[in-house]
N, C-alpha and C positions, 0 to 999 in steps of 0.2 A: 787583550784576548779574553781575559776574565770578565771584563765589563760587558763585552759583546755576548758572552755566554749567559751572563746574568739577565741581560735584556731579553735574550731569546727565551730563557726560562720563564720570565714574567709574562711574555706574550703567550706562550703555551698554556701557562696557568690561567690567564685571562680567558682564553678560548675554552678551556676546560670548565671554568666557572660559568661562562655564558651558556655552554651546552647543557650543564646541569640545571641552570635556571630556565632554559627554554623547554625542558622536558616537562610535560604535564601528566598528571595521573588521571586516567579515564576510567570512571566507574561504570558499572554495568548499566545503571539507569541513565547516566549521561550518554552512553553509547546508543541506547535505544532512542532517547530523545533526539539526538543528532540525526539518526537514521530516519526517524519519522518526519523530521523537518526537511531532509535533503533527498529523500527517495523520489526518483523521477516518476516511476509508475504511479505512486500514490498522488503526486501532484497532478498528473494527467487525469487520473480518475476524478479528483476533486474539481478540475476544470470541466470535465464532462458533466458533473453534477450541476454546475452552474448553467450549462447549456440545456440540460433536461428541465431544470426549474423554469427557465425562460420558455421552453416549449409548453410546459404545463400552464403557465400564465396566459400564453397565447391561445391555447385551446379553450380555456375558460372565457377569454375575451371574445372568441369567435361566436359565442352564443348570444352576444349582444348585437344590436343593429350596426351595420356598416354605414358610416356617415361620411360624406365628402362634400366639398364646396368647389365649384368650378366657375370660371368667369372668362369673358372675352372682351377685348378692347381693340378697335381697329377702324379702318376706313376702306370703303369699297368704291372703286371707279367703274363706271359703265352702267348698264341697265340693272335696276334693282327695284324691288317692290317696297314701297314706303307705306308702312302700316298707318302712319299718321294721316296720310292723304288718301289711302286706298287706291293707289294707282302706281303704274310703273313709270319710273323717272329715269332719265339718263343724266348722269352727273356723278358727283362725289357724295357719298353718304357716310356719316360718322355713326358708329354704333357701339354700345356698351351693353353687356348682358351678364347676369349672375344667377347661379342655380345652386340650391341646397338639395342634395340627394340623400335619401335614407332607405336602406333595404335590410330586411330581417327575415331569416329563415324560420318559419313556424314549424315545419315538419320535413324531415328528409330521411326517414327510416331510423331515427335515433343515432344518426351518424356522428353528430357533434357530441352528443352525450357519451357515446362510447369512446370518442377521441379523448375526452376529458379523463375518463377512467383509465385509458391506456397510458396517457402521459403521467398520471398520478402513480400508477404502478411502476412506470419506468423510473421515476424519481426515487421511490422506495427501494427498487432493485439496485440503483446506483449507490444509495446510502449503505445498503448491506455490503456492496462490493467494497466500499471505502473501509468499512469496519473490518472485513476479512483481510483486506490489503494491509491494514495496520498490524493485524495479528501475524500475517506473513512476514512483515518486517521484523517484528519482535522475535519470531522463531528463528529467522535467518541470523539476526544479530546474536541471539543467545547461543546458537550452534557454534558460530565462529569465535565468539568471545570466550566461551567455556573451553574451546579447543586451545585458544591462546593461554588460558589459565593452566590447562594441563601441560602445555609446553613449558610454562614457567616452572611448574613443579618438577618436570623432568630435568630442566636445567639445574635446579637446586640439588636434585638427587644426584645428577652426574657430577656436580662440583663436590658434593660430600664423598661420593665414591672415589673421585680423583684424589682427594685429600687423604682418604684412608689408604689408597694404594701407594701414594708417595710416602706416607709414614711407614708403611710396611716395608717399602723398598729401602728406606734409611735403616730400619732395624735389621733387615736381612743383610745389607751391606756391612753393617757393624759386625754381625755374626760371621760373615764370610771372612772379614779381615782377622777376626779372632780365631778362625779355623773351625768354628762350630757348625758351619753349613758349607755345602759345596758351591762352586762357582755357578753351576747350572741353575741353582735356586735364585741367584741374583739375576741371571739372564731371563728366567721365566717371570720373575716379578717385574723386571724392566718392560717386558712385553705387556703385562697387565696394566702398567702405568700408561704406556703409549696407547693401549686400547681404551683406557678410561679417558685420556685426552681427546681421542677421536670421537668417543661417544658424547663428550661435552660439546665439542665443536659441531657435531651433527644436531644436537639438541638446540644449540643457539641458532643455527641456520634455519631449522624448522620453525622456531619461534619467530624469527625475523620474517620469513615468508608468510606465516599465518597472520602476523600483524599487518603486513601489507594487504593481504586479502580482506582483513577486517576493515582497514581504511577504505578499501574499494567499496565495500558494502555500505559504509557510512557516508560515502561520497565526499570524502575529504582527501587532502593531499597525501598520497601514499608515502611521501618522504618526510611527513611530519613526525616529530619526536614525541612519543607518548609511551607511558607504561600503563598497565592494567592492574586493577585491584580486585581481590577476591570478594565476590558479592556477599554481603552480610544480610541475607534474608532467609526466612524459614521456608521449609518445604511445605507448600500448600496442597499438594496433590494427595497427601495421606488420607485426608477426609474423603476425597473423591474416590480413592482406591478402595475404600471400604464399602462403597455403594455396589448394589447389584447391577448387572448389565442392563436390565430393563429400565432402571432408574437413570442410568447414564444415557441410554437411548432417548429417554424423555427430555433430559437436560439438553442433549445435542439437538433434538428437534426444535427446541425453543430458542437455542442460542447460536447454532451454527449459521453464520451469516451467508456462507456460500449456498447452503440449502435454502435459506429464506430468499436469497437472491434468485435462485432458480425457480422457486415458486412464484415470485413476483414476475419474472420474465414469462412464465407460463400464462399469467394473467394478462400481460402485455399482448401476447399472441392471441389470447382469447378475445379481448376487446377489439383487436385489429380485425379478427375474423368477423365479429358481429358488425363492425363498422362497414366492412365491405359488403356484407349481406344487405345493408341498408341501401346500397346502390340500385337494387332491384325495385325499390318502392318509389312512389311519386314524391316530388319535392314541392312543397307549398311555401310561398314567400309573400311577404307584405312589402309594399313599396310606397314611398311618398316623395314627391318632388315639389319644391317651392322655388320659383324663379321670377325674374323680372328683366326688362330690357329698356334701352333708350336708343333712339335713332333720330338723326336730323340731317336734312340736306344742307350741304355746305353752302353758305352764302344766304340762306333763307332764315331770318330770325324773327321778323315782326309781322308776318302776314296773318291772316285770320286763322290758318291751320296750325300755327306754331304752338307747341306745348313745351314747357320747361322740363329740365332734367328731373326735378323733384316730382312734378306732376306725372311724368311718364313712369319713372322708375319706382316711385313709392305708392302709386295709386293706379293709374290707368293700365299699365302693362303687366301687372302681377298675374302669375299663373300658378295654380295648384293642381297637382296630379297625384292621385293615390288610388290604391286598389290591391288586388291579390293576383299572384302569378302562380300558375300550376304547370309543372313539367312532368310528363309521364315518360319514363324510358321505354323504348320499344326495341330498338336495335342499335348497337354501337360497336359492331365488329367483335362481339363476345368479350370485350375488354372487362366488363364487370364480372362476367363468369370466370375469366382467367384470374383476376385479382382475388376473387373469393376462393377459388380452388387452391391457389398458392398460399393464401393466409390460413386456410383450413389445414393444409399439410404442415405449415409452420407450427400451428397450434398442436397438432398431433405429435410432432417431433419434440416440442417443448414439454409435453407431458411425459414423453419417454426420457428426456433429460432429467426431469424431476425424479422419476423412479430410479434412474441410474445413480443420481446424486444421493438419494436416501440409502442405497446399498453401499455406496462408498463411505458415507458417514458411519454406518454400522460397522463396516470393516475397520475404519480408522479408530473407532471407540474400542473395539475388541483388541486390536494390536497395541494401542496406547495403554490400555488397562493392564494387559498381560506384561508388556514391557516394563511398566512402572513397578509392578509387583516383583518381577525378576530383578530389577535394579535395586529394589529395597532389600531383597534377600541377599543380593551380592554385596550391598553396602554393609549390612550387619555382619556378614561373614568376613569381609575384608577388614572391618573395624576390629573384630575379635582377633583376626590373624595379626594385625599390626600391634595390638596390645601384647600378644604372646611373643612376637618377634622382638619387640622393644624390651620386654622383661628378660628374654633370653640373652639379648645383646648386653644389657647392663650387667647381668650376672656373669656372663662370659668375660666381660671387660674386667670385672673385679678379680676373677680367677686368673686371667692372663697377667694382670698387674702383680698378683701375688706369686706368680710362677707356677700355679697349679694347673695351667692349661697350655697347650702348644699353639703355635702360630696358625696352623691349619684350621683348628677348631674355632679360633677367634675370628679368622678371616671369613669362615663360612657363616658364623653368626652375624657378622657385619653385612655380608651380602644378603642374607635372609631379611635383615632389618631394612636394608635399602630397597629390596624388591617388594617388601610389604608396604613400604611407604608409597612406592609407585602404584601398586595395586589399589591401595586405599584412595589415593588421589584420583585415580581414574574412576573408581567406583563412586566417589563423592560427586564429581562433576557429571558423571553419567546420570546419577540420580536427580541432580538439579535439572538437567536437560530433559529427562523423562517426565519430571514434574511439569515443566513447561509444555512438553508435547501432549501430556494428558489434558491440561487445560486448553491447549490448542485444539485437540480433537473434540472436546466437549463444546468449544466455542466461547468459553468464559475468560479467556486470556485477555488481560487489560494491562495497560502501562502502569496504572496506579498500583497494581498488585506487586510490582517488582521494585518499587521505590524503597 
């Protein structure tokens, strides 16, 4: 029986060691990097950029001539006109023909030129969308990661509180046994211990749930075992917070990718409108055709009218056709007018979207600037509060150890210190997140800044 118990203990110990080895520490920069690599929306936007770049190349290539080669090879039975003999014959006729066609639009109301401008603006808009999507990912990861860090701090604080409550329970139990305190004091302290255990359990549950949400944002297995690490980087928003709002507006106008994307989409609508206006104007094209053919009556090879394939195809039957083609639109069921009106309305709406985005950007800058300053003041105040609570707890601990203070005063000092720790932790992570939000509002948030 002892041997079986030992084997079971070794198995449990092996599983424990394996679980500890399997756990990985996930830093903030690693979390952001994983999210940038796995984010589905970002991948789809990058795929759309590839399609837009293909459309841009196609629109540029459309300004060059369209060239094609066609050919025919076959046999005709029955009546047919034989070019070699200049007469209609009845029988079988073999024929081969080949043609090179080239066509180039010289003028069509600058339609192709505006199409190139439109696709170029579309590529720029997509690139700005990718940049803003990356900033969205960083912001979302930062929000959830810092929330998990705050949960970790609350777990530590709840563990410290539980330890203090249990130590006080032991002391009160000893005093009750000695008759120095009433039984009700022990019961009350037992309630505080149970309450601290419940608070610790709730903090652990909250941490577990928030880590699962973080794993979902990172697009990794929610059941994966990982711990998080306090990000060790300086607050960069302090310099930005010292700027005037007008300066921040200027920075946002230069860097906010969503605003730049909206401006580019306005240009897309503008060039689409101009392109449709070109449908009212004539189209002038140049064309060129080069071709040759060979035909021969089956069974006739050596009469006086026979000509070889080389003689026919490379010399006698060569044809060249070239010239200009002019097309003037007169009436097409008002389709051109309908397209032009729709594109004009889309252009007007795009301009409204740009103005609306500018107002949103200003609002974001104001809120982020004010929130960061408030978070900075709160951080400094909570830091001073923590220093005072820590000093008070240390002094009260010395007095309690010397018997110069009662248990109630010592307990209150301990609670104040624990509450100050929680407040400072929340203020610290709030300030870090507000720093990221300020850079996000300005549009300067980059992955390199948080490594």
